[in-house]
VOBA-781475 format. One record per residue: residue in three letters; x, y negated, z of N, C-alpha, C, CB in turn. Coordinates in steps of 0.2 Angstrom, whole numbers, padded with zeros to 4 digits, always signed. Glycine has a CB too. Layout:
VOBA-781475
ALAXYZXYZXYZXYZ ...
This chain:
VOBA-781475
MET-0286+0225-0044-0278+0224-0042-0278+0217-0040-0274+0225-0048 ALA-0274+0216-0035-0272+0209-0032-0268+0206-0037-0269+0210-0024 THR-0270+0199-0037-0265+0195-0041-0261+0190-0036-0270+0191-0046 THR-0255+0189-0039-0251+0184-0034-0251+0178-0036-0245+0186-0033 LYS-0252+0173-0032-0253+0166-0034-0246+0163-0033-0258+0162-0030 LYS-0244+0159-0039-0237+0156-0039-0237+0149-0035-0235+0155-0047 GLN-0232+0149-0032-0232+0142-0027-0227+0138-0030-0229+0145-0018 ASN-0229+0132-0030-0223+0126-0032-0219+0125-0027-0227+0120-0034 VAL-0212+0126-0028-0207+0125-0023-0203+0120-0026-0203+0132-0022 GLU-0202+0115-0021-0198+0109-0024-0191+0110-0024-0200+0102-0020 ALA-0187+0109-0029-0180+0111-0029-0177+0107-0023-0177+0109-0037 PRO-0171+0110-0021-0167+0107-0016-0164+0101-0018-0161+0111-0013 ILE-0163+0096-0014-0160+0089-0015-0153+0090-0017-0162+0084-0010 ASP-0151+0088-0022-0143+0087-0024-0141+0080-0022-0142+0089-0031 GLN-0136+0079-0018-0134+0072-0016-0130+0069-0022-0129+0073-0009 GLN-0128+0073-0027-0125+0070-0032-0130+0068-0037-0120+0074-0035 GLU-0136+0069-0037-0142+0068-0042-0142+0061-0043-0149+0071-0041 THR-0144+0058-0049-0144+0052-0051-0152+0051-0055-0139+0050-0055 PHE-0154+0045-0056-0160+0044-0060-0158+0047-0067-0161+0037-0061 VAL-0153+0047-0070-0151+0050-0076-0153+0057-0077-0144+0049-0078 SER-0150+0061-0072-0151+0068-0071-0158+0070-0070-0146+0071-0066 LEU-0162+0066-0066-0169+0067-0064-0173+0066-0070-0171+0062-0058 MET-0172+0063-0076-0176+0061-0081-0178+0068-0085-0172+0057-0086 THR-0173+0073-0084-0175+0079-0088-0178+0084-0083-0168+0082-0091 LYS-0179+0082-0077-0183+0087-0072-0189+0085-0070-0179+0088-0065 MET-0192+0079-0072-0198+0076-0071-0203+0081-0074-0198+0069-0073 ASN-0209+0082-0069-0214+0087-0072-0219+0083-0076-0217+0090-0066 ASP-0220+0084-0082-0226+0080-0086-0233+0081-0084-0225+0081-0094 ALA-0233+0088-0081-0240+0090-0080-0242+0088-0072-0241+0097-0081 ASP-0237+0084-0070-0238+0082-0062-0245+0077-0062-0232+0077-0060 ALA-0249+0078-0056-0255+0074-0056-0254+0067-0055-0259+0077-0050 VAL-0248+0065-0053-0246+0058-0052-0242+0056-0059-0241+0058-0046 SER-0246+0051-0062-0242+0048-0069-0236+0045-0068-0246+0043-0073 MET-0232+0045-0072-0225+0042-0072-0226+0035-0071-0221+0042-0078 GLU-0231+0031-0074-0232+0024-0072-0232+0023-0065-0238+0022-0075 GLU-0237+0027-0062-0238+0026-0055-0231+0028-0050-0244+0031-0052 LYS-0228+0033-0053-0221+0034-0049-0216+0028-0050-0217+0041-0053 LEU-0216+0026-0056-0212+0019-0057-0215+0013-0053-0211+0017-0066 ARG-0221+0013-0053-0224+0007-0049-0222+0008-0042-0231+0006-0049 SER-0222+0014-0039-0221+0015-0032-0214+0014-0031-0223+0022-0031 LEU-0209+0016-0035-0202+0015-0034-0201+0007-0034-0197+0019-0041 TYR-0204+0003-0038-0203-0004-0039-0205-0007-0032-0207-0008-0045 LEU-0211-0004-0029-0214-0007-0023-0209-0005-0017-0221-0004-0022 ILE-0206+0001-0018-0202+0003-0013-0196-0002-0012-0199+0010-0014 GLN-0194-0003-0018-0188-0008-0019-0189-0015-0016-0186-0009-0026 SER-0195-0017-0018-0197-0024-0016-0198-0024-0009-0204-0026-0020 THR-0201-0019-0006-0202-0019+0002-0195-0019+0005-0206-0012+0004 ASP-0190-0015+0002-0184-0014+0005-0180-0021+0006-0180-0007+0001 CYS-0181-0025+0000-0178-0031+0000-0181-0036+0005-0179-0034-0007 LYS-0187-0035+0006-0191-0039+0012-0188-0037+0019-0200-0038+0011 ILE-0187-0031+0020-0184-0028+0026-0178-0031+0027-0185-0021+0026 ASP-0173-0030+0021-0166-0033+0021-0166-0040+0024-0163-0032+0014 GLN-0171-0044+0021-0171-0051+0023-0173-0052+0030-0176-0055+0018 ILE-0177-0049+0032-0178-0048+0040-0172-0047+0044-0183-0044+0041 ARG-0169-0042+0043-0163-0039+0046-0157-0044+0045-0161-0032+0042 LEU-0157-0047+0039-0152-0052+0038-0153-0059+0043-0153-0055+0031 LEU-0159-0060+0045-0160-0065+0050-0157-0063+0056-0167-0066+0052 ARG-0157-0057+0058-0153-0055+0065-0146-0056+0064-0154-0048+0067 GLY-0143-0055+0057-0136-0057+0056-0132-0051+0059-0134-0065+0058 ALA-0127-0054+0062-0122-0049+0065-0124-0049+0073-0114-0052+0064 LEU-0129-0051+0075-0131-0052+0082-0131-0044+0085-0138-0055+0083 PRO-0134-0039+0082-0133-0033+0085-0127-0030+0086-0137-0028+0082 GLU-0122-0031+0082-0115-0029+0082-0111-0033+0087-0112-0030+0076 GLU-0113-0040+0087-0110-0044+0092-0111-0042+0100-0112-0051+0091 VAL-0118-0041+0101-0121-0038+0107-0117-0032+0109-0128-0036+0106 LYS-0116-0027+0104-0113-0021+0105-0106-0022+0108-0114-0016+0099 ASP-0102-0026+0103-0095-0028+0104-0094-0031+0111-0093-0032+0099 LEU-0099-0036+0113-0098-0039+0119-0099-0034+0125-0103-0045+0120 GLY-0104-0029+0124-0106-0024+0130-0100-0019+0130-0112-0020+0128 ASP-0096-0017+0125-0090-0013+0125-0085-0017+0128-0088-0010+0118 GLU-0084-0023+0127-0079-0028+0130-0080-0028+0138-0079-0034+0126 ILE-0086-0030+0139-0088-0029+0147-0087-0023+0150-0094-0030+0148 ASP-0088-0018+0147-0087-0011+0150-0079-0010+0151-0089-0006+0147 ALA-0075-0012+0146-0068-0011+0147-0065-0015+0152-0065-0013+0140 LEU-0068-0022+0153-0066-0026+0158-0067-0024+0165-0068-0034+0157 LYS-0073-0021+0166-0075-0018+0172-0071-0012+0174-0083-0016+0172 ALA-0069-0008+0169-0065-0002+0170-0058-0005+0172-0065+0002+0164 ARG-0056-0010+0169-0049-0012+0170-0049-0015+0178-0047-0018+0165 ILE-0054-0019+0179-0054-0022+0186-0055-0016+0192-0060-0027+0186 ALA-0059-0011+0190-0059-0005+0195-0052-0002+0196-0064+0000+0193 LYS-0049-0001+0190-0042+0002+0190-0037-0002+0194-0040+0003+0184 LEU-0037-0009+0193-0033-0012+0197-0034-0013+0204-0033-0019+0194 GLU-0040-0013+0205-0042-0013+0213-0040-0006+0215-0051-0014+0215 ALA-0041-0001+0213-0039+0006+0215-0031+0006+0216-0042+0011+0210 GLU-0027+0003+0211-0020+0003+0212-0018-0003+0217-0017+0000+0205 VAL-0022-0008+0219-0020-0013+0225-0021-0008+0231-0025-0019+0225 ALA-0027-0005+0231-0028-0001+0237-0023+0005+0239-0035+0002+0237 GLU-0020+0007+0234-0015+0012+0235-0009+0009+0237-0013+0015+0228 THR-0007+0003+0233-0001+0000+0235-0001-0003+0242+0000-0006+0231 GLU-0007-0005+0245-0008-0008+0251-0007-0002+0256-0014-0012+0252 LYS-0009+0004+0255-0008+0010+0259+0000+0012+0259-0012+0016+0256 PHE+0003+0011+0253+0010+0012+0254+0014+0006+0258+0013+0012+0246 ILE+0012+0001+0257+0015-0005+0261+0014-0004+0269+0011-0012+0260 ALA+0008-0002+0270+0006+0000+0278+0011+0005+0281-0002+0002+0278 ALA+0012+0011+0276+0016+0016+0278+0023+0013+0279+0016+0023+0273 ARG+0026+0009+0274+0032+0007+0275+0033+0003+0281+0034+0003+0269 ARG+0028-0001+0283+0028-0005+0290+0029-0001+0295+0023-0010+0291 LEU+0025+0005+0295+0026+0009+0301+0033+0012+0301+0021+0015+0301 GLU+0036+0013+0295+0044+0015+0296+0048+0010+0298+0046+0016+0289 VAL+0046+0003+0297+0051-0002+0300+0050-0002+0307+0049-0009+0296 ALA+0044-0002+0309+0042-0002+0317+0046+0004+0320+0034-0001+0318 GLY+0045+0010+0317+0048+0016+0319+0056+0015+0320+0047+0021+0315 ALA+0059+0012+0315+0066+0011+0314+0068+0006+0320+0067+0008+0306 ASP+0064+0001+0321+0065-0004+0327+0065+0000+0333+0060-0009+0327 ASP+0061+0004+0334+0060+0007+0341+0067+0012+0341+0053+0012+0340 ASN+0068+0015+0336+0074+0020+0336+0080+0016+0338+0074+0023+0329 ILE+0081+0010+0335+0087+0006+0335+0088+0004+0342+0087+0000+0331 ALA+0082+0001+0345+0082-0001+0352+0084+0005+0357+0075-0004+0355 ARG+0081+0011+0356+0082+0016+0360+0090+0019+0360+0077+0022+0358 TYR+0092+0019+0353+0099+0021+0352+0104+0016+0356+0101+0022+0344 GLU+0102+0009+0355+0107+0005+0358+0107+0005+0366+0104-0003+0356 SER+0101+0007+0368+0100+0008+0375+0105+0014+0378+0093+0009+0377 GLN+0105+0019+0373+0108+0025+0375+0116+0024+0374+0106+0031+0370 ARG+0118+0019+0369+0125+0019+0368+0128+0015+0373+0126+0015+0361 GLU+0124+0010+0377+0127+0007+0382+0128+0012+0388+0122+0001+0385 GLN+0125+0017+0388+0127+0021+0394+0131+0027+0392+0120+0024+0397 ALA+0134+0026+0385+0138+0032+0383+0144+0033+0387+0140+0031+0375 LYS+0145+0040+0388+0150+0042+0393+0157+0043+0389+0148+0049+0396 ASN+0157+0043+0382+0163+0044+0379+0163+0041+0372+0165+0051+0379 ASN+0169+0041+0369+0169+0038+0362+0165+0041+0357+0176+0037+0360 ARG+0165+0048+0358+0162+0052+0353+0155+0051+0353+0164+0059+0353 GLU+0152+0051+0359+0144+0049+0359+0143+0042+0357+0142+0051+0366 TYR+0147+0037+0359+0147+0031+0356+0146+0030+0349+0152+0027+0359 ASP+0151+0034+0346+0151+0033+0339+0145+0036+0335+0158+0036+0336 SER+0143+0042+0338+0137+0045+0335+0131+0041+0335+0135+0052+0339 LEU+0130+0038+0342+0124+0033+0343+0125+0027+0338+0124+0030+0350 SER+0131+0025+0337+0132+0019+0332+0130+0021+0325+0139+0017+0333 LYS+0132+0027+0323+0130+0030+0316+0122+0030+0316+0133+0037+0315 GLU+0119+0032+0321+0112+0033+0321+0108+0026+0320+0109+0036+0326 ILE+0111+0021+0323+0109+0014+0323+0110+0012+0316+0113+0010+0328 GLU+0115+0013+0313+0117+0011+0306+0113+0014+0302+0124+0013+0304 PHE+0111+0020+0302+0106+0024+0298+0100+0021+0298+0106+0031+0300 GLN+0097+0020+0304+0090+0016+0306+0090+0010+0302+0089+0015+0313 GLY+0095+0006+0303+0096+0000+0300+0094+0000+0292+0102-0003+0302 LEU+0098+0005+0289+0098+0006+0282+0090+0008+0280+0103+0012+0280 GLU+0087+0013+0284+0081+0015+0283+0076+0009+0283+0079+0020+0288 LYS+0077+0004+0288+0073-0002+0289+0073-0006+0283+0074-0005+0295 THR+0079-0007+0281+0081-0011+0275+0078-0009+0269+0088-0011+0273 LEU+0078-0003+0268+0075+0001+0262+0067+0000+0263+0076+0008+0262 ALA+0065+0001+0268+0057+0000+0269+0055-0007+0268+0055+0002+0277 GLU+0059-0012+0271+0057-0019+0269+0058-0021+0262+0062-0024+0273 LYS+0063-0018+0259+0064-0019+0251+0057-0016+0248+0070-0015+0249 ARG+0054-0011+0249+0049-0007+0246+0043-0012+0248+0049+0001+0249 ILE+0042-0014+0254+0037-0018+0256+0036-0024+0252+0037-0020+0264 ASN+0042-0028+0251+0042-0034+0246+0040-0032+0239+0049-0036+0246 GLU+0043-0026+0237+0041-0024+0230+0033-0023+0229+0045-0018+0227 GLY+0031-0020+0234+0024-0018+0235+0019-0025+0236+0022-0013+0241 LEU+0021-0030+0239+0017-0036+0240+0018-0039+0233+0020-0041+0245 LYS+0024-0040+0230+0024-0043+0223+0019-0040+0219+0031-0043+0220 ALA+0019-0033+0219+0014-0029+0214+0007-0031+0216+0015-0022+0215 VAL+0005-0031+0222-0002-0033+0224-0003-0039+0221-0003-0033+0232 GLU+0002-0044+0223+0000-0051+0220-0001-0051+0213+0006-0057+0222 GLN+0003-0048+0209+0002-0048+0201-0005-0044+0200+0008-0043+0197 LYS-0006-0039+0203-0013-0035+0202-0019-0039+0204-0013-0029+0206 ASN-0018-0043+0209-0023-0048+0211-0025-0053+0206-0021-0051+0218 ALA-0019-0056+0204-0019-0061+0198-0023-0058+0192-0011-0063+0196 GLY-0021-0052+0190-0024-0048+0185-0032-0048+0186-0021-0041+0184 ILE-0033-0046+0192-0040-0044+0194-0044-0052+0193-0041-0041+0202 ALA-0042-0057+0196-0044-0063+0195-0045-0066+0188-0040-0067+0199 GLN-0041-0064+0184-0041-0066+0177-0046-0062+0173-0034-0066+0174 ALA-0046-0056+0175-0051-0051+0171-0058-0053+0174-0050-0043+0173 ARG-0059-0055+0180-0066-0056+0182-0068-0063+0179-0067-0057+0191 GLU-0064-0068+0178-0065-0074+0175-0068-0073+0168-0059-0079+0176 THR-0064-0068+0165-0065-0066+0157-0072-0063+0157-0060-0062+0154 LEU-0073-0059+0162-0079-0055+0163-0085-0059+0163-0078-0050+0169 GLU-0085-0064+0168-0090-0069+0169-0092-0072+0163-0088-0074+0174 GLY-0086-0075+0159-0088-0079+0152-0091-0074+0147-0081-0082+0149 ARG-0089-0068+0147-0091-0062+0142-0099-0061+0144-0086-0055+0141 GLN-0100-0061+0150-0107-0059+0153-0112-0065+0151-0106-0056+0160 ILE-0109-0071+0151-0114-0076+0149-0115-0076+0142-0111-0083+0152 ASP-0110-0075+0138-0110-0074+0131-0115-0069+0129-0104-0073+0128 LEU-0114-0062+0132-0119-0057+0131-0126-0059+0133-0117-0051+0134 ASP-0127-0062+0138-0134-0064+0140-0137-0069+0135-0134-0067+0148 ASN-0133-0073+0132-0136-0078+0128-0137-0075+0121-0132-0083+0127 LYS-0133-0070+0119-0134-0066+0113-0140-0061+0113-0128-0062+0110 GLN-0141-0058+0119-0147-0054+0120-0153-0058+0119-0146-0050+0127 LYS-0153-0064+0123-0159-0068+0122-0161-0070+0115-0159-0074+0127 GLU-0156-0072+0112-0157-0074+0105-0159-0068+0101-0150-0078+0102 LEU-0156-0062+0102-0158-0056+0098-0165-0054+0099-0153-0050+0099 VAL-0167-0054+0106-0174-0052+0108-0179-0057+0104-0175-0052+0115 SER-0177-0064+0105-0181-0069+0101-0183-0067+0094-0178-0075+0102 ILE-0177-0066+0091-0178-0065+0083-0181-0058+0082-0170-0065+0080 THR-0179-0053+0086-0183-0046+0085-0191-0047+0086-0180-0041+0090 GLU-0192-0051+0092-0199-0051+0093-0203-0055+0088-0201-0054+0099 ASP-0200-0059+0085-0203-0064+0079-0204-0059+0073-0199-0070+0078 THR-0199-0055+0072-0200-0051+0065-0202-0044+0066-0194-0051+0061 ALA-0202-0041+0073-0203-0034+0074-0210-0032+0070-0204-0032+0082 ARG-0216-0036+0071-0222-0034+0068-0222-0034+0060-0227-0039+0070 GLU-0219-0038+0057-0219-0039+0050-0214-0033+0048-0216-0046+0048 GLU-0209-0032+0051-0205-0026+0049-0209-0019+0050-0198-0025+0053 GLU-0212-0019+0055-0216-0013+0056-0222-0012+0050-0220-0013+0064 GLN-0225-0017+0049-0230-0017+0043-0227-0015+0036-0234-0023+0043 LEU-0221-0017+0035-0217-0016+0029-0215-0009+0029-0210-0021+0028 LEU-0213-0006+0035-0211+0001+0035-0217+0005+0034-0207+0002+0041 ALA-0222+0004+0037-0228+0007+0035-0231+0007+0028-0233+0005+0039 GLN-0230+0001+0025-0231+0001+0017-0227+0005+0013-0232-0006+0014 ARG-0221+0005+0015-0216+0009+0012-0217+0017+0012-0209+0007+0015 ALA-0219+0019+0018-0220+0026+0019-0227+0028+0015-0222+0027+0026 GLN-0231+0023+0013-0237+0024+0009-0235+0025+0002-0243+0018+0009 TYR-0230+0021-0001-0227+0021-0007-0223+0027-0009-0223+0014-0009 GLU-0220+0030-0003-0216+0036-0004-0220+0043-0006-0212+0036+0004 LYS-0227+0042-0004-0231+0048-0005-0231+0051-0011-0237+0047-0002 VAL-0231+0047-0016-0232+0049-0023-0225+0051-0027-0235+0044-0027 LEU-0219+0050-0023-0214+0052-0025-0211+0058-0022-0209+0047-0025 ASP-0207+0063-0025-0204+0069-0022-0197+0067-0020-0204+0075-0028 SER-0195+0071-0015-0188+0069-0011-0183+0068-0016-0187+0074-0006 ARG-0183+0071-0022-0177+0071-0026-0176+0064-0029-0177+0077-0031 VAL-0182+0061-0031-0182+0054-0034-0180+0050-0028-0189+0052-0036 LEU-0183+0050-0021-0181+0046-0017-0173+0046-0015-0185+0048-0011 ALA-0171+0052-0015-0163+0053-0013-0159+0050-0019-0161+0060-0013 ALA-0161+0050-0025-0157+0047-0031-0158+0039-0030-0160+0049-0038 TYR-0164+0037-0028-0165+0030-0027-0160+0027-0021-0172+0028-0025 GLU-0160+0031-0015-0156+0029-0010-0148+0029-0012-0157+0033-0005 LYS-0147+0033-0016-0140+0034-0018-0138+0028-0022-0138+0040-0021 VAL-0142+0026-0027-0140+0020-0031-0140+0014-0026-0145+0019-0036 ARG-0145+0013-0022-0146+0007-0018-0140+0007-0013-0152+0009-0014 SER-0138+0012-0011-0132+0011-0006-0126+0009-0009-0131+0017-0003 ASN-0125+0011-0016-0119+0009-0020-0119+0003-0023-0118+0014-0025 ALA-0125-0001-0023-0127-0007-0026-0125-0013-0021-0133-0007-0029 HIS-0121-0018-0023-0118-0023-0018-0124-0027-0016-0113-0027-0022 ASN-0129-0028-0020-0136-0032-0018-0141-0027-0016-0138-0037-0024 GLY-0140-0021-0015-0145-0016-0013-0151-0015-0018-0148-0019-0006 LEU-0150-0017-0024-0155-0016-0029-0154-0010-0033-0156-0022-0033 ALA-0159-0005-0033-0159+0001-0036-0164+0001-0042-0159+0007-0031 VAL-0169-0003-0042-0174-0004-0047-0176-0010-0048-0180-0001-0044 VAL-0175-0012-0055-0175-0019-0057-0179-0020-0063-0169-0022-0058 THR-0182-0026-0064-0185-0027-0070-0180-0030-0076-0191-0032-0069 VAL-0183-0031-0082-0179-0035-0087-0180-0042-0086-0180-0033-0095 LYS-0175-0046-0086-0175-0053-0085-0171-0056-0091-0173-0056-0078 ARG-0175-0061-0095-0171-0063-0101-0168-0059-0105-0167-0068-0099 ASP-0171-0053-0106-0168-0048-0111-0162-0045-0108-0167-0051-0119 ALA-0162-0044-0101-0156-0042-0098-0157-0038-0092-0151-0047-0096 CYS-0153-0033-0090-0154-0029-0084-0154-0034-0078-0150-0024-0083 GLY-0159-0034-0073-0160-0038-0068-0155-0037-0062-0166-0038-0066 GLY-0151-0032-0063-0146-0030-0058-0139-0032-0060-0146-0023-0057 CYS-0137-0030-0067-0130-0032-0069-0129-0037-0075-0126-0026-0071 PHE-0136-0039-0077-0137-0044-0082-0134-0042-0089-0134-0050-0080 HIS-0133-0035-0091-0131-0034-0097-0137-0034-0102-0127-0027-0098 LYS-0136-0035-0108-0142-0036-0113-0145-0029-0113-0139-0038-0121 ILE-0152-0029-0114-0156-0023-0116-0159-0023-0123-0162-0022-0110 PRO-0157-0018-0127-0159-0019-0134-0167-0019-0134-0156-0013-0138 PRO-0170-0023-0139-0177-0024-0140-0181-0017-0139-0178-0028-0147 GLN-0179-0012-0143-0183-0005-0143-0183-0002-0136-0180-0001-0148 ARG-0177-0003-0133-0177+0000-0126-0182-0004-0121-0170+0000-0123 GLN-0182-0011-0122-0187-0015-0118-0194-0012-0119-0187-0023-0120 ILE-0196-0011-0126-0202-0008-0128-0204-0002-0123-0202-0005-0136 ASP-0199+0003-0123-0200+0009-0120-0201+0008-0112-0194+0014-0120 ILE-0197+0003-0109-0197+0001-0103-0204-0001-0100-0192-0004-0101 ASN-0207-0006-0105-0214-0009-0104-0219-0003-0104-0215-0015-0109 GLN-0218+0003-0108-0223+0007-0109-0223+0012-0103-0221+0011-0114 SER-0218+0012-0099-0218+0016-0092-0220+0023-0093-0223+0013-0087 LYS-0218+0027-0098-0219+0033-0099-0214+0038-0097-0220+0034-0105 LYS-0208+0035-0095-0202+0039-0093-0197+0035-0089-0198+0043-0098 ILE-0193+0038-0086-0188+0034-0082-0182+0032-0087-0184+0040-0075 ILE-0181+0026-0087-0176+0023-0091-0171+0018-0086-0179+0018-0096 VAL-0164+0021-0087-0158+0019-0083-0154+0014-0086-0154+0025-0080 CYS-0152+0009-0083-0147+0005-0087-0140+0008-0088-0146-0001-0083 GLU-0138+0008-0094-0132+0012-0096-0126+0009-0093-0131+0012-0103 TYR-0126+0003-0090-0121+0000-0087-0119+0001-0079-0121-0007-0090 CYS-0125+0000-0076-0125+0000-0069-0129+0005-0065-0129-0007-0067 GLY-0132+0009-0070-0136+0015-0067-0143+0014-0063-0132+0018-0062 ARG-0145+0008-0063-0151+0006-0060-0157+0007-0065-0151-0002-0057 ILE-0162+0009-0062-0169+0011-0065-0172+0004-0067-0173+0014-0060 LEU-0174+0004-0074-0177-0001-0076-0185-0001-0076-0174-0003-0083 VAL-0188-0005-0074-0196-0005-0074-0199-0011-0077-0198-0004-0067 SER-0205-0010-0079-0209-0015-0083-0210-0022-0079-0216-0012-0085 ASN-0210-0028-0082-0211-0034-0078-0218-0034-0076-0209-0040-0083 VAL-0223-0030-0079-0230-0030-0076-0230-0028-0069-0234-0024-0081 PHE-0226-0024-0066-0226-0022-0059-0224-0028-0055-0220-0017-0057 GLU-0220-0033-0057-0218-0039-0053-0224-0043-0053-0212-0042-0056 GLN-0227-0044-0059-0233-0049-0060-0239-0047-0055-0236-0050-0067 GLU-0240-0039-0055-0245-0037-0051-0244-0038-0044-0246-0029-0051 GLU-0238-0038-0041-0236-0039-0035-0237-0046-0033-0229-0037-0033 GLN-0235-0051-0038-0236-0057-0036-0243-0060-0036-0231-0061-0041 
């Protein structure tokens, strides 16, 4: 009779899970000891702190570079829009000038015809046409002047935008050079630290890592795993009772600070790292 082999299936990650809830889920029969898991958590935390320091060197440069890039794109789009509007307005002005020229031609023709008018009725009709063409010419000239003013304003806006663009481009070039310089100096070190972190993660299951990331993201200083310093939590500095410190040093179970929720580990891990 065939026997079925049981498979160890890892429980799904609960995004609300914390170190406190995980304390009751850790498998004591696991091949990896609790002490090794705690040591790995501490080393991950230590590595993350070093990575944070490297990224702190870059400061706000990546965001500044992105913001400058966005501003430059917006300025280029504004210039392109203004240039398109200038082109359209110039076409409009050219059409109105043709209307003025046409009105002048019509006025000259009607005046010539009026001089040869055979009666008052024909004379008056031609006079009205001349008056109408004069009004058309005046309206076209008014629109030409409005268009010229609009073109002048838009060209001024283009010149100002280009001047601003030139300054922003210089700023962006300088920021990018500075960012590249800092990145090149720290890239290898960060890469090595990330590789180390990946090694430390191998002895931990995804639930523990998810809980660690959750606590770390909520901590203002990015610390989710701390040692006891001067009888107090290394994260929130609340006093830790002596018996609890003994339990922490034994590294036989996950112990969490009841005030801040950070996991507390033995100072031996810090001494080993140093």
